N, CA, C and O atoms as CSV, one atom per row, in Angstrom:
chain,resi,resn,atom,element,x,y,z
A,1,LYS,N,N,3.345,17.814,7.532
A,1,LYS,CA,C,4.069,16.563,7.409
A,1,LYS,C,C,4.759,16.534,6.044
A,1,LYS,O,O,4.122,16.781,5.020
A,2,THR,N,N,6.021,16.241,6.029
A,2,THR,CA,C,6.796,16.209,4.798
A,2,THR,C,C,6.606,14.873,4.087
A,2,THR,O,O,6.727,13.810,4.695
A,3,LYS,N,N,6.306,14.942,2.792
A,3,LYS,CA,C,6.167,13.723,1.993
A,3,LYS,C,C,7.550,13.296,1.520
A,3,LYS,O,O,8.318,14.116,1.016
A,4,VAL,N,N,7.866,12.021,1.680
A,4,VAL,CA,C,9.212,11.536,1.374
A,4,VAL,C,C,9.272,10.730,0.085
A,4,VAL,O,O,10.361,10.379,-0.369
A,5,GLY,N,N,8.129,10.430,-0.509
A,5,GLY,CA,C,8.105,9.664,-1.747
A,5,GLY,C,C,6.674,9.395,-2.151
A,5,GLY,O,O,5.738,9.886,-1.520
A,6,SER,N,N,6.502,8.610,-3.211
A,6,SER,CA,C,5.151,8.292,-3.655
A,6,SER,C,C,5.091,6.866,-4.183
A,6,SER,O,O,6.092,6.301,-4.623
A,7,LEU,N,N,3.898,6.306,-4.127
A,7,LEU,CA,C,3.635,4.966,-4.639
A,7,LEU,C,C,2.408,5.020,-5.541
A,7,LEU,O,O,1.454,5.743,-5.252
A,8,THR,N,N,2.429,4.266,-6.618
A,8,THR,CA,C,1.265,4.143,-7.489
A,8,THR,C,C,0.468,2.908,-7.085
A,8,THR,O,O,0.937,2.081,-6.302
A,9,ARG,N,N,-0.727,2.796,-7.621
A,9,ARG,CA,C,-1.546,1.614,-7.328
A,9,ARG,C,C,-0.834,0.342,-7.789
A,9,ARG,O,O,-0.874,-0.672,-7.091
A,10,ALA,N,N,-0.189,0.381,-8.947
A,10,ALA,CA,C,0.519,-0.804,-9.454
A,10,ALA,C,C,1.624,-1.228,-8.485
A,10,ALA,O,O,1.821,-2.420,-8.249
A,11,GLN,N,N,2.340,-0.256,-7.928
A,11,GLN,CA,C,3.392,-0.575,-6.965
A,11,GLN,C,C,2.794,-1.167,-5.691
A,11,GLN,O,O,3.359,-2.093,-5.109
A,12,LEU,N,N,1.651,-0.632,-5.261
A,12,LEU,CA,C,0.980,-1.173,-4.073
A,12,LEU,C,C,0.544,-2.617,-4.314
A,12,LEU,O,O,0.647,-3.455,-3.418
A,13,GLU,N,N,0.058,-2.908,-5.518
A,13,GLU,CA,C,-0.349,-4.276,-5.836
A,13,GLU,C,C,0.852,-5.217,-5.834
A,13,GLU,O,O,0.745,-6.356,-5.382
A,14,ASP,N,N,1.996,-4.748,-6.338
A,14,ASP,CA,C,3.214,-5.566,-6.307
A,14,ASP,C,C,3.626,-5.867,-4.866
A,14,ASP,O,O,3.988,-6.997,-4.540
A,15,ILE,N,N,3.567,-4.854,-4.013
A,15,ILE,CA,C,3.907,-5.042,-2.602
A,15,ILE,C,C,2.921,-6.020,-1.960
A,15,ILE,O,O,3.319,-6.885,-1.179
A,16,ALA,N,N,1.632,-5.881,-2.290
A,16,ALA,CA,C,0.610,-6.764,-1.719
A,16,ALA,C,C,0.870,-8.222,-2.090
A,16,ALA,O,O,0.683,-9.114,-1.261
A,17,LYS,N,N,1.294,-8.469,-3.314
A,17,LYS,CA,C,1.580,-9.846,-3.742
A,17,LYS,C,C,2.736,-10.434,-2.935
A,17,LYS,O,O,2.715,-11.610,-2.569
A,18,ILE,N,N,3.739,-9.609,-2.663
A,18,ILE,CA,C,4.889,-10.072,-1.879
A,18,ILE,C,C,4.486,-10.313,-0.422
A,18,ILE,O,O,4.905,-11.296,0.190
A,19,LYS,N,N,3.671,-9.411,0.125
A,19,LYS,CA,C,3.291,-9.471,1.539
A,19,LYS,C,C,2.081,-10.360,1.820
A,19,LYS,O,O,1.707,-10.532,2.980
A,20,GLN,N,N,1.463,-10.925,0.788
A,20,GLN,CA,C,0.224,-11.678,0.943
A,20,GLN,C,C,0.254,-12.718,2.061
A,20,GLN,O,O,-0.719,-12.807,2.810
A,21,PRO,N,N,1.323,-13.514,2.213
A,21,PRO,CA,C,1.317,-14.505,3.303
A,21,PRO,C,C,1.243,-13.876,4.702
A,21,PRO,O,O,0.793,-14.522,5.649
A,22,ASP,N,N,1.677,-12.632,4.831
A,22,ASP,CA,C,1.704,-11.969,6.137
A,22,ASP,C,C,0.443,-11.164,6.429
A,22,ASP,O,O,0.234,-10.742,7.566
A,23,LEU,N,N,-0.400,-10.944,5.422
A,23,LEU,CA,C,-1.587,-10.109,5.590
A,23,LEU,C,C,-2.818,-10.973,5.828
A,23,LEU,O,O,-2.908,-12.097,5.335
A,24,THR,N,N,-3.762,-10.433,6.588
A,24,THR,CA,C,-4.990,-11.167,6.882
A,24,THR,C,C,-6.134,-10.773,5.957
A,24,THR,O,O,-7.224,-11.338,6.052
A,25,ALA,N,N,-5.908,-9.826,5.073
A,25,ALA,CA,C,-6.955,-9.360,4.165
A,25,ALA,C,C,-7.379,-10.489,3.223
A,25,ALA,O,O,-6.576,-11.348,2.859
A,26,LYS,N,N,-8.655,-10.468,2.839
A,26,LYS,CA,C,-9.197,-11.559,2.034
A,26,LYS,C,C,-9.040,-11.352,0.536
A,26,LYS,O,O,-9.024,-12.329,-0.213
A,27,ASP,N,N,-8.923,-10.109,0.075
A,27,ASP,CA,C,-8.793,-9.884,-1.361
A,27,ASP,C,C,-7.759,-8.797,-1.646
A,27,ASP,O,O,-7.288,-8.115,-0.736
A,28,MET,N,N,-7.419,-8.651,-2.910
A,28,MET,CA,C,-6.367,-7.715,-3.317
A,28,MET,C,C,-6.710,-6.281,-2.920
A,28,MET,O,O,-5.840,-5.545,-2.454
A,29,GLU,N,N,-7.974,-5.877,-3.100
A,29,GLU,CA,C,-8.372,-4.505,-2.781
A,29,GLU,C,C,-8.128,-4.199,-1.304
A,29,GLU,O,O,-7.624,-3.128,-0.965
A,30,ALA,N,N,-8.480,-5.125,-0.438
A,30,ALA,CA,C,-8.276,-4.922,0.999
A,30,ALA,C,C,-6.791,-4.863,1.338
A,30,ALA,O,O,-6.375,-4.067,2.178
A,31,MET,N,N,-5.995,-5.704,0.686
A,31,MET,CA,C,-4.544,-5.679,0.927
A,31,MET,C,C,-3.950,-4.349,0.474
A,31,MET,O,O,-3.113,-3.770,1.166
A,32,VAL,N,N,-4.388,-3.865,-0.695
A,32,VAL,CA,C,-3.882,-2.590,-1.212
A,32,VAL,C,C,-4.235,-1.464,-0.250
A,32,VAL,O,O,-3.398,-0.606,0.030
A,33,ARG,N,N,-5.468,-1.455,0.260
A,33,ARG,CA,C,-5.872,-0.403,1.206
A,33,ARG,C,C,-5.044,-0.458,2.483
A,33,ARG,O,O,-4.657,0.581,3.017
A,34,THR,N,N,-4.771,-1.659,2.975
A,34,THR,CA,C,-3.964,-1.819,4.185
A,34,THR,C,C,-2.558,-1.268,3.971
A,34,THR,O,O,-2.045,-0.519,4.802
A,35,ILE,N,N,-1.946,-1.638,2.868
A,35,ILE,CA,C,-0.586,-1.190,2.573
A,35,ILE,C,C,-0.566,0.312,2.308
A,35,ILE,O,O,0.376,0.997,2.706
A,36,ALA,N,N,-1.595,0.830,1.640
A,36,ALA,CA,C,-1.676,2.269,1.382
A,36,ALA,C,C,-1.734,3.043,2.698
A,36,ALA,O,O,-1.095,4.087,2.832
A,37,GLY,N,N,-2.485,2.543,3.657
A,37,GLY,CA,C,-2.569,3.201,4.962
A,37,GLY,C,C,-1.229,3.220,5.670
A,37,GLY,O,O,-0.850,4.227,6.268
A,38,SER,N,N,-0.515,2.112,5.604
A,38,SER,CA,C,0.818,2.057,6.213
A,38,SER,C,C,1.767,3.015,5.515
A,38,SER,O,O,2.559,3.701,6.161
A,39,ALA,N,N,1.683,3.059,4.192
A,39,ALA,CA,C,2.562,3.944,3.420
A,39,ALA,C,C,2.298,5.408,3.770
A,39,ALA,O,O,3.230,6.195,3.935
A,40,ARG,N,N,1.018,5.763,3.880
A,40,ARG,CA,C,0.681,7.154,4.232
A,40,ARG,C,C,1.223,7.514,5.610
A,40,ARG,O,O,1.709,8.626,5.816
A,41,SER,N,N,1.143,6.584,6.546
A,41,SER,CA,C,1.623,6.871,7.899
A,41,SER,C,C,3.138,7.027,7.940
A,41,SER,O,O,3.674,7.626,8.873
A,42,MET,N,N,3.836,6.491,6.937
A,42,MET,CA,C,5.294,6.636,6.852
A,42,MET,C,C,5.699,7.875,6.060
A,42,MET,O,O,6.891,8.134,5.890
A,43,GLY,N,N,4.725,8.644,5.574
A,43,GLY,CA,C,5.038,9.877,4.871
A,43,GLY,C,C,5.084,9.752,3.359
A,43,GLY,O,O,5.626,10.628,2.685
A,44,LEU,N,N,4.527,8.682,2.815
A,44,LEU,CA,C,4.493,8.506,1.365
A,44,LEU,C,C,3.167,9.016,0.806
A,44,LEU,O,O,2.134,8.938,1.471
A,45,THR,N,N,3.204,9.530,-0.401
A,45,THR,CA,C,1.996,9.899,-1.115
A,45,THR,C,C,1.523,8.667,-1.872
A,45,THR,O,O,2.319,7.994,-2.526
A,46,VAL,N,N,0.232,8.371,-1.786
A,46,VAL,CA,C,-0.325,7.205,-2.467
A,46,VAL,C,C,-1.233,7.699,-3.584
A,46,VAL,O,O,-2.179,8.447,-3.339
A,47,GLU,N,N,-0.941,7.279,-4.810
A,47,GLU,CA,C,-1.700,7.721,-5.981
A,47,GLU,C,C,-2.599,6.600,-6.482
A,47,GLU,O,O,-2.167,5.452,-6.592
A,48,GLY,N,N,-3.838,6.932,-6.783
A,48,GLY,CA,C,-4.738,5.968,-7.394
A,48,GLY,C,C,-5.514,5.091,-6.441
A,48,GLY,O,O,-6.134,4.114,-6.859
A,49,VAL,N,N,-5.488,5.427,-5.161
A,49,VAL,CA,C,-6.243,4.624,-4.192
A,49,VAL,C,C,-7.208,5.534,-3.468
A,49,VAL,O,O,-7.953,5.078,-2.601
């Protein structure tokens, strides 16, 4: 699988803050893990998670 980009933990946290109203996760860590999983499935490398 070809990697098309990368995200850091700080970037994932920024995305989580924006997406918070749409996510069902109860805390920041759970939101970051959810977004990291989606990012990996799209071919992104996730650093720091």
